[in-house]
N, C-alpha and C positions, 0 to 999 in steps of 0.2 A: 646477391639481389634473391637468388632462388631459395633460400633457406625462409627469409622473411616471408616470403610469400606462399610458403607451403605452410608454415605456422598460421598465417591469416587465412590460406583456406581449411587448415584442420578445424580452428576457431568457428569458422562460418557453418561447417559440416556440422560439428555439434550443436552449436545453436540450433541450425535447421531442421535436425531430427528432434531434439526436444520442444522446440517451437512446435512442430507437425503434431507430436505426442500431446503437448498440454492445451495447443491452439483448438482441438477436438472439442474438449467438453467446455471451453468457453464457448465458443462458437454456437455451440447445441444449448447452452444455457442462454445466452444471449436472444437466439431466435425465439426461445419458449416464451422470455420474459417481454418481448415485443408482441407477440401474438396475444399474450393474455392483458395487455394494459387495456384495452375497452373495458374488460368484467371489474378492474380495477378501480378505474376513474370514473366516477359516477354511476357507482354499482348502486342499485336499489335492494340489495341484499344487506344485511346486518353483519359484514363480516369482522368487525371490529368487535361485536359485544356490546358496543355502545349503550347507555341508557335508554329505556324506550318510554315514553309517554303517549299520553291519548291525543291526537289532534283535536284542536278546538279554533273556535273564529280567532283567537287572537294568537294561534301558534298552531299552524295546520301541520308540522312535521311531527313525526312520531320520533324519528332520532336522524342524527346527522353527525359525521365523524371525518377526520384526516388524519393521517398516521404516515410517518416516514418509515420505510419499511426495511431496504437495502440497498445496496450498490452494485452495478452491474459494468465491468466485473469486479468482485471480491471474491477474499479468501477468507473466511470465519467472521465475516462483516468487516476485515480490514481491506483498504484501497491503498493502492501504488500511485508514487507520484509521477511514475513513468506512463501510468494509464489514464486515458480520457474517460473517467467512470460517468456512468448516468445513474441519478437517483431515482430508486423506483418506491413510488409513493400511492398511496390512495387515500381516495375519500367516497363517501357513498351518504346517500339520504333516501329516506322514504317519508312522502306525505301523502295528505289525502286529496283525491280529484275534487270533491265537491262537499263541502258541509254546510247542512240547514240547520238552524236552531229556531224555536221559537222565543220569542222575547216579549213580555208584556210591557208596553208602553204605557198604557193605563188601563186600571183595573175594572174601568165602566166598559171597557170594549174587549173585544175577542182579543185575544195575541196575536201579535204581529210575528213576522218570520224575516229572519237574516239569512241569507244564501251568498256564499263565496264558493266561485268555480275557477278552477284552475284555467290560466290563459297562458298557454307556452311552455316550453320546458326549463326546467330549474337549471340554474348555473353557478359557477363558483368564482369568484374574486382571490386570487391568493397571490402573497408575496413570500418568497423564501430568503430566509438570513442566513448567513454564514459567519461562522467566527473559526478561525484558524489560529493554534496554539504557537507562540515563538516568543522571543523576545520582547516584539512589541507585537501584540495580537492583531491581528487584521481581520477585519470584519467587511462583509459586503453583502448586498442587499438587491434582489432582482425580483420584476413581476414574473410568474409564471404562468402557463396555460393550464385550463383543465382539463384538458385529455390528451398529454402528453409527458413523458419524463424531461428531466431535464439535468444539465451537468452544472458542477461549481464552477464560478466565474474566478478560477485562480489558474496561473501558469505553472508549468512546472518548476521554473524557477522559485515563484511564492511559495509551490508545496515544500520544494526542498530546504527553504530558508526553516521551516518551522522545526524547533527542538524538543525533545523528549522532556517528558514531566519528571525530572529530576528528584522530586521528594518522593514519588511511586514508582520510580524506575520501569516508564511504560512508555510506546509509542505515541508521539504527537496525537492529538485528537483534532479532526474535522467535525465542527457540531453543526448541523441542520436542524433549522426549525421553520415552521411552516404555519402562518396567520393568514386568515381568510373567513370569508362567509359564505354560506350557501344561501341562494336567494330562489323566491318563486313567487310570478306573479299572478295575481287573481283579479277576476272581477265579483264585483260585490252588488247585490241587488237587496235594498232593505225594503221591507213592506210594513208600514206602521198604521194599525188602526186608532186613530186619533179622536177623542171625544171633543166635538166643535161644538158649539151654538151660535144661532142667528138670531138678530132680532130683526123682525120687519115691522114697519108701522104703516098704518091706512087712516083715512079720516075717522075709523072709530076707535083708532088706538094703536098700540105698538102690542106686538107678540113675540115672544122668544121661544124658539125649539131648538132642542139639543140633540144629537146622534153622535155615532159613529161613523167615520169617514177613512176610507183606505188612503194611506200617500205612498207612493213608490219611489226610489231614488236609486241612481244607477252611479257606479264609480269604481274605480280599480285601486289595488292596494297592492303593495311587497312585502313580502315576509323575508325574514332573515334570520339565520342563525350564525353566532360567532364560533369559530373553530381553531382548534392550535393542536401542532403535534413536532415532533422533534426526536432526534437521533443522533448520536454520537459514533464515528467510525475512527476505528485508528489506522494512521496514516505510516505506512511504509516509504520512506524518502530518504535521500541522499545519496551518492556515490559509494562504494565500497571501498574501503584501505586496503591493501594486501603488505606484506611483509615477510620475507623468506626466513625461517628458522633454520633450515639446515638445506644447504650446506653453509654452515656460518662462513661468512666473510666469501661466498660464492664459488669455495674451493675446498674439495675433501679427497680422499684417497679412494681409488675405483673400488677396493675391498668393502669400503664403508656403503655407500650405494645408499644413503638415507636422503630423502626428500620432504621437506615439510613446509609448509606456507599456513600463515594465520592470517585471516581476515577480519576485521571491524565493519560494522555496518548498521544501520538501521531497517535491515530486512530479514525476512525468515526464510533461510535457504533450504530448497528441499533435496538439490540433486548437486554431485561435483563429477565434473570430467576434468581427470589429470592426466596431462600426457608428459612425464618426465623421461625425458632422454629417449622421444619417441615409442614411447610404451603406452599406449591409451589404456586407462581404467576409469569404472565408472562407479559411484557410490549414492545411493539415495536415502532420506529419511524421512520422506513424507510422501504420501500418494493422496489423491483427492477424488472426491466423488460428488455429483450433482445430486442436489434432493429437491423436492416438492415440500413448500412450506404448509404444513396441513391447515393451516387458516385462511391463508390468503390465495395460497397456490402458484404463489411466483417459485421460480428456480433459484437455488442460491447453492454455491460452491463450498462444499467443508474439507477440510483435510484430516488426514489420518496417520499415525504413525505406520510406517511402512520401510523399516530399516532394511540394508542391503549392502553388504561388504563385499569387495574381492580379498583373496588371501593378499598379506603382506600391504594392504590398502586400506586405510582407515578416514573415516569423514564425520566431524562430531562438532554441534554447534551448543553453545549454551548464552543465558542472558547474563551478561557482564557489563554494565554501563562501564566504558573507559573514555577518561577525556582527552582529545586527541588536541595537541597544541599546532598553531598555524603559524607560519612565517609571516603571513599577511591575512588580513582580515580578523575576524572573532572567533574564539576557539568553538570546538563543536564537541558534544558527548554522545557518542554513538552506544546502544545498547545490547546487540549480540557480537558475539566473536565465535569465528569457527575455524577450526584444525583439520587441513587435509595433510596426510602423511603416507610414504610409501617406503618400503624398505626394497630396494633394488637385488634381485638376486643374480642378476647376469650383468657383472660391471662391465662399463665402457670405458674408453679412455678418450681423452680430447676434452673439447667445449662441447659441452651437452646443452641442448637448447629445449626448456621444458614450457608448457603450457596449461592454464589452470582456468576452467569455465564454470563459476557458479551461478547456478539457474536459481532464482526465487520461486516463490509458489503460482506467480502469475506467467510463467514461462519466460520470462526476460533472464538475458545470460551477463552477466559481470566478467568480462576476460582480464585473464593477468599472463604476462610470459616474464620469463627470466633467462639468463644463460649462467653455466656455471662450469667449472674446470674439475675436470677429474683426472688424476695423474696417477700413476704406478707408486710401488715402492721403490726405495731407492737399490740402486744396484753398484756394484764393485766393479772400478777399471783401473786394468792393470797400469802400474806406474809407466809414464812415457808412451802410454796410448796414444796415436796423435788424432787430432778431430777434425772438423771439415774445412775450418780456416788454417789448418797444419800448425797448431799450438797442440804443447806437449801438456798433456793434464796429470795431477800428482795422485797419487794412491789414497784413494778416499770414497767417499760417498758421493752419489750423483742421482738428484730428481729432474726425471723429464716429463715436461708439460707439452706432450705434443701438437695441443691445437695452436698453441702460440710460439712453439719451436724454441723455447726458453731453455737455458740448462741451469738450476740453481744448485749450490753448493749446499751439503747438509753434513752436518757433525752427526756420528754415529759412534757408540761406545766401542766399537772394534777398531775406530781410527786412533793411528798412533799420534803422540803429543807433538811430532816435528810437523808433521801434515797441516797439523794446526795453523803453526805460524806462517805458512806459504803463500797467506793472501796477505798482500800488504795493507789492507784496510783494517785487519785482525790487528795486526802490530801498531797500528795508529791508535786504535779503540783501546790497544793495552795501556800505549802511551799517554793517553789521557786520563786513564784511570790512576795511574801511578805516579804520574807529575804532582796533582796536590797532596799525594802522601810524602811523597820526597821533600815537596818545601815543606811539610808540617815537622817532618822528622829532623831535619838537617838542624846541625846546633847553631 
């Protein structure tokens, strides 16, 4: 019980160290994005460089826009099914506070005047639509607040069911689309100079007089602009699969000392912590840096190549779509394969326990452990040498497995032919091979 506990403790120590290192940059990026949310949502600056127009009585807006920008957390705009990402988005508009315009209602009178005056703050009404790739594409919609970020309404299980885009050999996509309107309410005052004629009659007859009269009307009016924005995010999902390449059949000679593990996943791994036979080693492929978007000012995380390997230890990954067959349920194709290899220079004997932690770009660790047998070369035992159980052994070769206490016979080119037949099972095997031949050759 102590050994599994120590391996588990080692896993957690590796994961905690990597998590603390990666967590700092993600936490700082998240804090900055929370701080700048008010400047992105409802901005009166044209951050999106949207087309501008001159405000008028029929449309008081000079510009309006909505944009899907990024996700938090994300790396190179990729998101992870293991993280509850928030969608960073922006909307903005600029409108006239007051617009007045002279309007000629009747050429016989002076022009009238129409004025609209802003009444209250503008507001947005938005609906987010989500589409997740998979054997059966999953679609959902939800109304979102105009003053806060939002998260896709999918569970981790739903994210993990998404399959890669096999024709393009690319990660599955989460497509986010925002539709909505930005509205502003105005009070409207119309002053009309209308030409009016009145007829008056008396006992002397009727007379008609005409002139211009001012007519004032008050009302309210709401103006809106329809908006649309969208963006797709590559999705890293599904658990990683591990296979031991070496030792083959989990057994090798101590002098070989080769350990190799292959992993298939839909995740881009940045770092490997390999602990073969209680000998920890670390290698990395990618580093992270936090950048500010020059146009909108939000923070995003980018990866950069930062390879580092120790002596006799290698870690490499490649895009290599591999079909994984399942005993139950549907088959799945995983996009990336990674290989971790180590050549032991100080061989050890016995049952060796090895552990591996692969860290993705988001700082999440994916553990794997296995046990293998390391045995020594065969050794000569003089004929008649007593063993622990009192039996006599033949003059031959012996391979010892210290961890299991097993002793296995091994043939060797220096063994004499007679010793080969001192095992009853070898005689039986020879009989089974020769008996059909004897039946075939007999008259």
